[in-house]
C-alpha positions as CSV (number, residue, x, y, z in Angstrom):
1,M,67.8,222.2,214.9
2,T,71.7,222.4,215.5
3,R,74.0,223.8,212.9
4,A,77.1,222.0,211.6
5,N,80.5,222.9,212.9
6,P,82.1,225.2,210.1
7,P,85.0,223.6,208.3
8,S,88.2,224.4,209.6
9,P,90.5,226.6,207.4
10,W,93.1,225.2,205.1
11,W,95.9,226.2,207.5
12,R,94.6,223.8,210.2
13,S,94.3,220.9,208.0
14,P,96.8,217.7,209.0
15,V,98.4,218.1,205.6
16,A,99.3,222.1,206.5
17,V,100.2,221.1,209.9
18,I,102.6,218.4,208.5
19,A,104.0,220.5,205.9
20,A,104.9,223.4,208.3
21,G,106.5,220.9,210.8
22,C,108.4,219.7,208.0
23,L,109.7,223.0,206.9
24,I,110.7,224.1,210.7
25,G,112.5,220.9,210.9
26,M,114.4,221.3,207.7
27,I,115.4,224.9,208.4
28,G,116.4,224.4,212.1
29,F,118.1,221.0,211.6
30,G,119.6,222.0,208.1
31,I,121.5,224.9,209.3
32,R,123.0,223.6,212.5
33,S,124.1,220.5,210.8
34,I,126.6,222.4,208.3
35,F,128.5,224.2,211.1
36,G,131.3,221.9,210.5
37,L,131.9,223.7,207.1
38,F,133.2,226.6,209.0
39,L,135.8,225.0,211.0
40,T,138.5,225.1,208.7
41,P,137.9,228.8,207.3
42,M,137.2,230.2,210.7
43,T,140.1,228.5,212.6
44,L,142.5,229.7,209.7
45,A,141.0,233.2,209.9
46,Q,141.1,233.7,213.6
47,D,144.2,231.5,214.3
48,W,142.1,229.3,216.7
49,S,142.8,225.6,217.2
50,R,140.4,222.9,216.2
51,E,139.6,222.1,219.9
52,T,138.6,225.8,220.4
53,F,136.2,225.5,217.6
54,A,135.0,222.1,218.6
55,L,134.3,223.2,222.1
56,A,132.0,226.0,220.9
57,L,130.1,223.5,218.9
58,A,130.1,221.0,222.0
59,I,128.6,223.8,224.2
60,Q,126.0,224.2,221.4
61,N,125.1,220.6,221.6
62,L,125.0,220.3,225.4
63,L,122.8,223.5,225.6
64,W,120.5,222.1,223.0
65,G,120.2,218.8,225.0
66,V,119.9,220.6,228.3
67,G,117.2,223.1,227.1
68,L,115.1,220.6,225.1
69,P,113.5,219.1,228.0
70,F,112.5,222.6,229.1
71,A,111.5,223.5,225.8
72,G,109.3,220.3,225.7
73,A,107.8,220.9,229.1
74,L,106.8,224.5,227.8
75,A,105.3,223.1,224.5
76,D,103.5,220.3,226.3
77,R,101.9,222.8,228.8
78,Y,101.4,225.8,226.6
79,G,101.6,224.6,223.0
80,P,104.6,224.7,220.5
81,R,103.7,227.9,218.7
82,Y,105.5,230.6,220.7
83,V,108.2,228.2,221.9
84,L,109.3,227.8,218.2
85,A,108.8,231.4,217.0
86,G,110.7,232.7,220.1
87,G,113.5,230.2,219.6
88,A,113.9,231.2,216.0
89,V,114.7,234.6,217.1
90,V,117.2,233.4,219.8
91,Y,118.7,231.1,217.1
92,S,119.3,234.0,214.6
93,I,120.8,236.2,217.2
94,G,123.3,233.3,218.1
95,V,124.3,232.5,214.4
96,W,124.8,236.5,214.1
97,G,126.8,236.7,217.0
98,M,129.0,233.9,215.8
99,A,129.9,235.8,212.7
100,Q,130.9,238.7,214.9
101,A,133.1,236.5,217.4
102,Q,136.9,237.8,217.4
103,D,137.9,236.0,220.6
104,T,137.0,232.5,222.0
105,L,134.9,233.7,224.8
106,L,132.6,235.5,222.5
107,L,132.8,232.4,220.1
108,H,131.6,230.0,223.1
109,L,129.0,232.4,224.1
110,T,127.2,232.7,220.6
111,A,127.9,229.7,218.6
112,G,127.7,227.9,221.9
113,L,125.1,229.0,224.4
114,I,123.1,231.1,222.4
115,V,122.7,229.0,219.3
116,G,122.7,225.9,221.6
117,V,119.2,227.4,223.4
118,G,117.9,228.5,220.1
119,V,118.3,225.0,218.5
120,A,116.6,223.5,221.6
121,L,113.7,226.0,221.4
122,T,113.3,225.1,217.7
123,A,114.4,221.4,217.5
124,F,113.1,219.2,214.7
125,S,111.8,216.8,217.7
126,L,109.3,219.4,218.5
127,A,108.2,219.8,215.1
128,M,108.1,215.8,215.0
129,V,105.7,215.7,217.8
130,T,103.5,218.4,216.3
131,I,103.3,216.1,213.2
132,A,102.7,213.1,215.2
133,R,99.6,214.6,217.0
134,A,98.2,215.4,213.8
135,V,97.6,211.7,212.7
136,G,96.3,208.7,214.6
137,P,98.3,206.1,216.4
138,D,98.3,203.8,213.6
139,R,100.4,206.4,211.4
140,R,102.5,208.1,214.1
141,S,105.6,206.1,213.7
142,L,105.5,206.9,210.0
143,A,104.7,210.6,210.8
144,L,107.9,210.6,213.1
145,G,110.0,209.2,210.1
146,L,108.5,211.8,207.9
147,G,109.7,214.6,210.3
148,T,113.1,213.2,210.6
149,A,113.4,212.8,206.9
150,A,112.4,216.6,206.6
151,G,115.4,217.4,209.0
152,S,117.5,215.4,206.7
153,F,116.5,217.3,203.7
154,G,117.5,220.4,205.4
155,Q,120.9,218.8,205.6
156,V,120.8,218.0,201.9
157,L,119.7,221.4,201.1
158,F,121.9,223.6,203.3
159,S,125.2,221.8,202.8
160,P,125.8,222.9,199.3
161,V,124.1,226.1,199.8
162,G,126.2,226.8,203.0
163,Q,129.6,225.9,201.1
164,G,128.1,228.0,198.2
165,F,127.8,231.1,200.5
166,I,131.4,230.5,202.0
167,S,132.9,230.3,198.6
168,S,131.0,233.2,197.0
169,F,130.8,235.7,200.2
170,G,133.3,234.1,202.8
171,W,132.5,232.8,206.1
172,H,131.4,235.9,207.6
173,R,128.8,236.8,205.3
174,A,127.7,233.2,205.0
175,L,126.7,233.2,208.8
176,L,124.9,236.4,208.4
177,L,122.8,234.9,205.5
178,L,122.0,231.8,207.6
179,A,120.9,233.9,210.4
180,A,118.4,235.7,208.3
181,I,117.3,232.3,206.8
182,S,116.6,231.1,210.6
183,L,114.0,233.8,211.0
184,L,111.7,231.9,208.2
185,I,110.7,229.7,211.1
186,V,108.7,232.4,212.9
187,P,105.9,232.5,210.4
188,L,105.6,228.8,210.1
189,A,105.4,228.4,213.8
190,F,102.1,230.3,213.5
191,L,100.8,227.6,211.4
192,V,101.3,225.1,213.9
193,P,98.2,224.3,216.1
194,N,98.9,225.5,219.7
195,T,97.5,222.4,221.3
196,N,98.9,219.4,223.3
197,T,96.1,216.9,222.5
198,A,96.6,214.3,219.8
199,K,94.2,212.7,217.4
200,G,93.1,209.1,218.4
201,E,93.9,209.6,222.1
202,T,91.9,210.8,224.8
203,F,93.1,213.5,227.1
204,T,94.9,212.1,230.2
205,D,94.6,213.9,233.6
206,Q,98.1,212.8,234.5
207,T,100.3,215.4,235.7
208,M,103.9,216.1,234.3
209,R,105.3,215.0,237.7
210,E,103.4,211.7,237.6
211,A,104.5,211.2,233.9
212,L,108.3,211.8,234.9
213,S,108.0,209.4,237.9
214,E,106.6,206.8,235.9
215,A,109.3,207.1,233.3
216,R,112.0,207.1,235.9
217,R,110.7,203.7,237.2
218,H,110.7,202.2,233.8
219,R,113.8,200.2,233.3
220,G,113.4,200.3,229.3
221,Y,113.2,204.0,229.3
222,L,116.5,204.2,231.4
223,L,118.1,201.9,228.8
224,L,116.8,203.8,226.0
225,T,118.3,207.1,227.5
226,A,121.6,205.5,228.1
227,G,121.6,203.9,224.4
228,F,120.8,207.2,222.7
229,F,124.3,208.7,224.0
230,A,126.0,206.9,221.4
231,C,123.9,208.3,218.6
232,G,124.9,211.8,219.5
233,F,128.4,211.0,220.1
234,H,129.0,209.4,216.6
235,I,126.9,211.9,214.6
236,A,128.0,215.1,216.0
237,F,131.7,214.1,215.8
238,I,131.2,213.4,212.0
239,T,129.1,216.5,211.5
240,V,131.7,218.8,213.1
241,H,135.0,217.0,212.1
242,F,134.2,214.9,208.9
243,P,134.7,218.0,206.4
244,A,138.1,218.7,208.0
245,F,138.9,214.9,208.2
246,V,138.5,214.7,204.5
247,Q,140.7,217.7,203.8
248,D,143.4,216.3,205.9
249,L,143.3,213.1,203.6
250,G,144.1,215.6,200.7
251,F,140.8,216.1,199.2
252,A,139.1,219.5,198.2
253,A,136.8,221.2,200.7
254,V,133.8,220.3,198.2
255,V,134.3,216.7,198.9
256,G,133.6,217.2,202.6
257,A,130.5,219.4,201.5
258,I,129.2,216.7,199.2
259,S,129.7,214.0,201.8
260,I,127.5,215.9,204.4
261,A,125.0,216.4,201.7
262,L,125.1,212.7,200.7
263,I,124.6,211.7,204.3
264,G,121.4,214.0,204.3
265,V,120.0,212.3,201.0
266,F,120.5,209.0,202.1
267,N,119.2,209.8,205.5
268,I,115.9,210.8,204.0
269,L,115.7,207.2,202.9
270,G,116.9,205.9,206.2
271,S,114.6,208.0,208.3
272,F,111.3,207.3,206.3
273,G,112.5,203.6,205.9
274,S,112.8,203.5,209.6
275,G,109.3,205.0,210.3
276,I,107.8,202.5,208.0
277,Y,109.8,199.7,210.0
278,G,108.7,201.0,213.4
279,Q,105.0,200.6,212.3
280,R,105.2,196.8,211.8
281,W,108.2,195.4,213.6
282,S,110.1,195.8,216.8
283,K,111.5,199.3,217.4
284,K,114.2,198.0,219.9
285,N,115.6,195.2,217.5
286,G,115.7,197.9,214.7
287,L,117.9,200.2,217.1
288,A,120.3,197.4,218.0
289,A,121.0,196.5,214.3
290,L,121.4,200.2,213.4
291,Y,124.1,200.7,216.1
292,T,125.9,197.4,214.9
293,L,125.7,198.5,211.3
294,R,127.3,202.0,212.2
295,S,130.3,200.2,213.8
296,V,130.6,197.8,210.5
297,I,130.6,200.6,208.0
298,T,133.2,202.8,210.1
299,L,135.3,200.0,210.4
300,G,135.2,199.2,206.6
301,M,135.8,203.1,206.0
302,L,139.1,202.8,208.2
303,L,140.5,199.6,206.6
304,A,139.3,200.9,203.0
305,P,141.9,202.6,200.5
306,K,141.0,206.5,200.9
307,T,139.6,207.4,197.7
308,N,136.7,209.8,196.5
309,L,134.7,206.7,196.0
310,T,135.4,205.5,199.5
311,I,134.3,208.6,201.1
312,Y,131.2,209.1,199.1
313,L,130.2,205.4,199.7
314,F,130.9,205.7,203.6
315,A,128.8,208.9,203.6
316,A,125.9,207.3,201.6
317,A,126.0,204.2,203.8
318,L,126.1,206.1,207.0
319,G,123.3,208.3,205.8
320,V,121.1,205.4,205.9
321,L,121.6,204.9,209.3
322,W,122.3,208.6,210.4
323,L,118.8,209.7,212.0
324,A,117.1,206.4,211.3
325,T,117.6,206.0,215.2
326,V,115.1,209.0,215.9
327,P,111.7,207.7,214.8
328,L,112.4,204.3,216.5
329,T,113.7,205.9,219.9
330,S,111.0,208.6,219.8
331,G,108.5,205.8,218.6
332,I,109.3,203.7,221.7
333,V,108.6,206.4,224.0
334,E,105.4,207.1,222.4
335,Q,104.3,203.5,222.4
336,V,105.1,203.0,225.9
337,F,104.1,206.2,227.6
338,G,101.8,207.9,225.0
339,V,101.8,211.0,223.3
340,R,100.7,213.6,226.1
341,Y,104.1,214.2,227.5
342,L,106.1,212.8,224.6
343,T,108.0,216.2,224.0
344,T,109.2,216.3,227.7
345,L,110.0,212.6,227.9
346,F,111.7,212.3,224.6
347,G,113.4,215.9,225.5
348,I,115.1,213.9,228.6
349,V,116.1,211.0,226.3
350,F,117.6,213.5,223.9
351,L,119.6,215.1,226.7
352,S,121.7,212.0,226.7
353,H,122.2,212.2,222.8
354,Q,123.5,215.7,223.4
355,V,125.8,214.9,226.0
356,G,127.1,212.2,223.9
357,S,127.3,215.0,221.1
358,F,129.3,217.3,223.5
359,I,131.7,214.6,224.4
360,G,132.1,213.5,220.5
361,V,132.6,217.0,219.3
362,W,135.2,218.1,221.9
363,L,137.0,214.8,222.0
364,G,137.3,214.7,218.4
365,G,139.2,218.1,218.5
366,F,141.1,217.1,221.7
367,I,142.5,214.0,219.9
368,Y,143.3,215.6,216.6
369,D,145.2,218.6,218.5
370,H,147.2,216.1,220.7
371,T,147.8,213.4,218.1
372,G,147.4,215.0,214.7
373,A,145.0,212.6,213.5
374,Y,141.2,211.3,214.0
375,D,142.3,207.6,214.2
376,L,141.8,207.1,217.9
377,M,138.3,208.8,217.7
378,W,137.3,206.5,215.0
379,W,138.0,203.5,217.2
380,I,136.3,205.1,220.2
381,A,133.1,205.5,217.9
382,I,133.1,202.0,217.0
383,A,133.4,200.7,220.6
384,V,130.5,203.2,221.7
385,N,128.0,201.9,218.9
386,L,128.6,198.4,219.9
387,A,127.9,199.1,223.4
388,A,124.6,201.0,222.5
389,A,123.6,197.9,220.3
390,A,123.7,195.7,223.4
391,V,122.0,198.1,225.8
392,H,118.9,198.1,223.4
393,V,118.2,194.3,223.4
394,P,116.7,193.9,227.0
395,I,114.2,197.1,226.4
396,D,110.5,196.3,227.2
397,E,108.7,198.3,224.5
398,H,105.1,197.1,225.4
399,P,102.6,200.0,226.1
400,L,101.7,200.4,229.9
401,P,98.4,199.0,230.8
402,R,97.0,202.4,231.5
403,R,97.6,203.2,227.9
404,L,95.2,200.9,226.5
405,A,92.2,202.5,228.2
406,Q,93.2,205.9,226.9
407,R,92.7,205.1,222.9
408,Q,89.8,206.3,221.3
409,P,88.4,204.0,218.7
410,S,88.0,207.0,216.5
411,G,87.9,210.9,216.7
412,E,89.9,213.8,216.4
413,A,92.1,215.9,218.5
414,A,91.0,218.9,220.4
415,A,90.5,222.1,218.4
416,D,93.6,224.6,218.3
417,G,94.1,226.5,221.4
């Protein structure tokens, strides 16, 4: 007589896995989303140009993008647990070092290189894939939206907290506090199953080399990768430079902090709504619409009178579109290629995003230092978003034929490794 398998402990339940993944995304993304709040106090205190500070965060974004495919490959091969835990330590060291930086070289090494690697190893996209693997294919787009919304909530939470730290303790101690908070990712990582299998799909014997070759030959994957450049270009520029842009208009620093928080609040709605949309309708059409709307609201902000209400309405509208691209972009990768190498394949797409982030952050500082304003940068952002909208239209988002044979009618993912 066979004995029934003992029930899994509560911390291995899908609810616990999803909660841990959301908290990891919230902390990791939340902290890195508020570095723009430090632009003005740090540049004034250290007598740095905005381009100097912007270059450090541009390097951070580039290292995040370069490191993510490698982080994804490690997570796909060995499981995400130790990647996330080790990344949290690197992240914390980088933020601590940023607080100690007295010259530009050290700033670029810590805030740029080390924090960039730490962000790559704790990226909310790794947490999103963990969440996606805990549910079946019929709920995967929704799960990706939930993971993105959790990262957005981190932005909502850390924006007023970060500004409060700066106002109460100064920028130096504020960074030390954020470095300590980032270490909370370590215990959360050990609640994540250390497996690369997914509920609702059979394990494929496809190698990573074969998966990469397959993706490289897929025209839609290449177009998706090219289009994601615009997302990084636009949002990284705004994340870093918008608080300073608001102060340049004569508003108090708190207006910029509230704006970043508003982006995060409405991003929760946008990300979750994007996940729901992606369950039922064309993801590529949704992406084309999102990029077009980004251009429209940016144009509206430039032409409208600059008041508190204008700034807040722009932040709220942009928030709905902010990371709504992520569930649809990662969803297309999963839909076409499957979940086995999703972290790696999405990591490569995300590299394009971060190349855009590098250029957007650095170019914003360069244009400001040479023209005394951000006006030209806003017009460039409008053009880049319109180009991205056009790129997404011809994407083929249908699953590859081999995927149809790998779907399980029912069943669970393999046990935790």
